[in-house]
C-alpha positions as a printed NumPy array, in Angstrom:
array([[ 11.902, -18.04 , -57.194],
       [ 12.911, -15.288, -55.69 ],
       [ 12.556, -12.643, -58.207],
       [ 15.805, -10.589, -57.944],
       [ 18.559,  -9.19 , -60.127],
       [ 21.655, -11.538, -59.584],
       [ 24.781,  -9.692, -62.067],
       [ 24.844,  -6.169, -63.205],
       [ 22.444,  -5.993, -66.529],
       [ 19.704,  -9.235, -65.055],
       [ 16.562,  -9.734, -67.294],
       [ 13.293,  -8.873, -65.035],
       [ 11.23 , -10.254, -67.784],
       [ 12.955, -13.836, -67.873],
       [ 12.818, -13.818, -64.542],
       [  9.297, -13.709, -64.74 ],
       [  8.725, -16.195, -67.484],
       [ 10.936, -18.602, -65.344],
       [  8.696, -17.834, -62.269],
       [  5.516, -19.216, -64.183],
       [  7.15 , -22.764, -64.436],
       [  9.124, -22.913, -61.062],
       [  7.042, -25.594, -59.367],
       [  7.457, -27.8  , -62.244],
       [ 11.348, -27.098, -62.316],
       [ 11.687, -27.344, -58.48 ],
       [ 10.342, -31.071, -58.981],
       [ 12.563, -31.963, -61.348],
       [ 15.264, -31.041, -59.261],
       [ 13.791, -33.962, -56.654],
       [ 12.531, -36.361, -59.543],
       [ 15.501, -36.593, -61.235],
       [ 17.781, -37.19 , -58.411],
       [ 14.919, -39.71 , -57.021],
       [ 15.593, -41.673, -60.349],
       [ 19.407, -41.723, -59.999],
       [ 19.357, -42.693, -56.31 ],
       [ 17.47 , -45.413, -56.621],
       [ 18.469, -46.772, -59.543],
       [ 21.896, -46.489, -57.924],
       [ 20.469, -48.53 , -55.24 ],
       [ 19.248, -51.324, -57.372],
       [ 22.54 , -51.916, -58.7  ],
       [ 24.244, -51.888, -55.468],
       [ 21.192, -54.167, -54.355],
       [ 21.348, -51.734, -51.141],
       [ 18.386, -50.411, -49.239],
       [ 18.726, -47.423, -47.428],
       [ 16.46 , -45.411, -45.457],
       [ 16.651, -42.547, -47.365],
       [ 15.58 , -44.601, -50.571],
       [ 12.571, -45.952, -48.418],
       [ 11.924, -42.174, -47.384],
       [ 11.79 , -41.129, -50.585],
       [ 10.466, -43.795, -52.746],
       [  6.991, -42.858, -51.878],
       [  7.664, -38.848, -51.585],
       [  5.357, -37.281, -54.716],
       [  5.961, -33.571, -53.741],
       [  8.582, -31.34 , -51.882],
       [  9.114, -28.346, -49.97 ],
       [  9.855, -25.893, -52.947],
       [ 12.454, -23.95 , -50.694],
       [ 14.525, -27.024, -50.047],
       [ 15.95 , -26.71 , -53.541],
       [ 15.154, -23.536, -53.961],
       [ 18.41 , -21.699, -54.403],
       [ 19.744, -24.436, -56.551],
       [ 17.2  , -23.202, -58.623],
       [ 17.602, -19.987, -58.933],
       [ 21.549, -20.423, -59.683],
       [ 20.652, -22.782, -62.63 ],
       [ 18.345, -19.936, -63.397],
       [ 20.907, -16.83 , -62.765],
       [ 23.161, -18.525, -64.545],
       [ 20.792, -18.957, -67.721],
       [ 20.402, -15.255, -67.864],
       [ 23.713, -14.845, -67.478],
       [ 24.837, -16.157, -70.319],
       [ 21.717, -15.278, -72.679],
       [ 22.144, -11.554, -71.335],
       [ 22.227,  -9.085, -74.14 ],
       [ 20.236, -11.58 , -76.312],
       [ 17.657, -11.189, -73.353],
       [ 17.674,  -7.189, -73.161],
       [ 16.951,  -7.056, -76.701],
       [ 13.601,  -8.751, -76.283],
       [ 11.786,  -5.706, -76.697],
       [ 13.897,  -4.564, -80.536],
       [ 10.652,  -4.262, -83.237],
       [ 11.19 ,  -6.347, -85.906],
       [ 12.6  ,  -9.35 , -83.543],
       [  9.926, -12.418, -84.591],
       [  9.521, -16.039, -83.286],
       [  7.351, -18.625, -84.649],
       [  5.81 , -18.56 , -80.627],
       [  4.981, -15.707, -78.787],
       [  8.006, -14.386, -76.557],
       [  6.878, -15.869, -73.795],
       [  6.508, -19.131, -75.22 ],
       [  9.726, -18.962, -76.924],
       [ 11.568, -17.886, -73.988],
       [ 10.164, -20.39 , -71.663],
       [ 10.183, -23.117, -74.112],
       [ 13.929, -22.306, -74.146],
       [ 14.801, -22.554, -70.307],
       [ 12.875, -25.22 , -69.727],
       [ 15.082, -27.01 , -72.712],
       [ 18.379, -25.406, -70.997],
       [ 17.321, -26.243, -67.597],
       [ 16.913, -30.437, -68.338],
       [ 19.555, -30.665, -70.114],
       [ 21.49 , -29.137, -67.272],
       [ 19.96 , -31.405, -64.682],
       [ 21.055, -33.86 , -66.398],
       [ 24.319, -32.848, -67.474],
       [ 24.909, -32.065, -63.663],
       [ 23.541, -35.293, -62.253],
       [ 25.782, -37.144, -64.401],
       [ 29.048, -35.152, -63.669],
       [ 28.171, -34.554, -60.206],
       [ 26.854, -37.677, -58.903],
       [ 27.498, -36.26 , -55.528],
       [ 24.663, -33.337, -55.974],
       [ 21.849, -36.09 , -55.888],
       [ 22.47 , -36.87 , -52.351],
       [ 22.249, -33.515, -50.449],
       [ 19.131, -32.9  , -52.958],
       [ 17.143, -35.589, -51.533],
       [ 18.434, -35.441, -48.064],
       [ 16.806, -31.714, -48.489],
       [ 13.536, -32.658, -50.142],
       [ 13.397, -35.675, -47.397],
       [ 13.502, -33.946, -44.587],
       [ 13.07 , -29.968, -44.877],
       [ 14.356, -27.314, -42.464],
       [ 13.637, -27.46 , -39.532],
       [ 15.126, -30.8  , -39.745],
       [ 19.191, -30.552, -39.291],
       [ 19.746, -32.825, -42.047],
       [ 18.093, -31.24 , -44.8  ],
       [ 19.452, -27.327, -43.856],
       [ 22.942, -29.344, -43.623],
       [ 22.07 , -30.952, -46.65 ],
       [ 20.514, -27.658, -48.597],
       [ 24.199, -25.557, -47.324],
       [ 26.588, -28.489, -48.534],
       [ 24.551, -28.53 , -52.106],
       [ 24.986, -24.499, -52.425],
       [ 28.526, -25.156, -51.578],
       [ 28.999, -27.609, -54.252],
       [ 27.255, -25.542, -56.823],
       [ 28.568, -22.088, -56.502],
       [ 30.984, -22.307, -59.143],
       [ 27.75 , -21.935, -61.749],
       [ 27.4  , -18.498, -60.395],
       [ 31.366, -17.604, -60.756],
       [ 29.982, -14.083, -63.431],
       [ 33.839, -13.468, -63.887],
       [ 34.484, -16.937, -65.003],
       [ 31.434, -18.883, -66.244],
       [ 33.092, -21.33 , -68.472],
       [ 29.97 , -22.814, -70.202],
       [ 30.11 , -26.743, -71.032],
       [ 30.285, -27.238, -74.955],
       [ 26.394, -27.884, -74.689],
       [ 25.153, -24.829, -73.36 ],
       [ 26.675, -22.783, -76.318],
       [ 23.41 , -23.69 , -77.733],
       [ 21.384, -21.924, -75.902],
       [ 24.347, -19.329, -74.943],
       [ 25.274, -15.8  , -76.681],
       [ 28.936, -16.708, -75.704],
       [ 31.084, -18.199, -78.396],
       [ 33.088, -21.04 , -77.52 ],
       [ 36.789, -20.48 , -76.878]])
């Protein structure tokens, strides 16, 4: 994860909390896509080279999905910009430590976002898996990374974030 501001007023402390669980989340991007893809192959009774290549893959080069992760991470911070910038106010109490509270909220949001993205946009699965199975400098992987970033660019449209109905539980923005 690149720790850098993605918009005016971005929360640096949340970026550090997200960075702490970065490897967990980048593997989840791959693993959930892998489950969707392998299930689809079973449903249609097919065998593909990509399916064979990812079947035994237990680790990935995180850089293949870093951009994907960082966009979703920035979206979470944007949807909670004011709340995150008030984290240090005295009298704000949580059942957990501040770090545990925000990290748990982030992990839950990230998990739901992956489920929602792969269900709503199944075309994301192929570029995720291709980028992970054939990492840069393999052109199949780098082309897939480019395709993936084009497909999810709308997630970082700060002028019109359009939170999904399920995202309101994780956002300070009110439903329209």
